[in-house]
C-alpha positions in Angstrom: -6.8 -44.6 6.0 -3.6 -43.8 3.9 -5.9 -42.4 0.9 -7.4 -39.8 3.9 -3.9 -38.8 4.4 -2.8 -38.3 1.1 -5.9 -36.1 0.5 -4.9 -33.9 3.3 -1.5 -34.1 2.1 -2.4 -32.7 -1.4 -4.5 -30.5 -0.1 -2.0 -28.6 2.5 0.4 -28.2 -0.3 -1.9 -26.9 -3.1 -4.4 -24.4 -1.3 -1.2 -21.9 0.2 -0.5 -21.6 -3.9 -3.7 -19.9 -4.4 -3.4 -16.9 -2.2 0.1 -16.0 -3.3 -0.8 -14.1 -6.3 -3.9 -12.9 -5.2 -4.0 -9.1 -3.1 -0.6 -7.9 -4.7 -0.5 -4.0 -4.0 1.0 -2.0 -6.7 3.7 0.0 -5.2 5.2 3.1 -6.5 8.6 4.8 -5.5 8.8 8.5 -5.8 12.2 10.4 -6.1 13.5 13.4 -4.0 13.4 15.5 -7.1 9.4 14.8 -6.6 9.6 16.8 -3.5 9.3 20.6 -3.2 10.2 21.0 0.2 10.6 19.0 3.6 7.3 17.2 5.0 7.3 17.8 8.7 4.3 15.5 9.4 2.2 12.6 7.9 -1.4 11.6 8.9 -3.8 9.4 7.0 -7.7 10.4 6.9 -10.3 7.9 7.3 -11.0 7.9 3.7 -7.3 6.7 3.0 -5.6 10.2 1.6 -2.6 11.0 3.1 -1.7 14.4 4.2 1.5 16.1 4.4 2.0 18.9 6.2 5.3 20.7 4.5 6.4 24.6 5.0 4.8 25.5 1.8 1.3 24.1 2.8 -0.6 20.9 3.2 -0.3 18.6 0.3 -2.8 15.7 -0.4 -2.4 12.4 -1.6 -5.3 10.3 -2.8 -3.8 7.4 -4.0 -3.4 8.8 -7.8 -2.4 12.2 -7.6 -0.5 14.9 -5.4 -2.9 18.1 -4.4 -0.8 21.1 -3.3 -3.0 23.5 -0.6 -1.0 26.4 0.4 -1.9 28.3 3.6 
């Protein structure tokens, strides 16, 4: 009985450690100077792209690149 309790205790300490290092997202911050105008609205498409409505047009962020599309 003590051996079974020790195994359960040991596993409860070891398994949470494996989940700490997987799936950590890469986060990049952008400075205020990177934006040319104000953002009126933000939406996310089903493909994961971010759409930003600005006075100059629509800006699309695909996770890597910014693409500006003027009206």
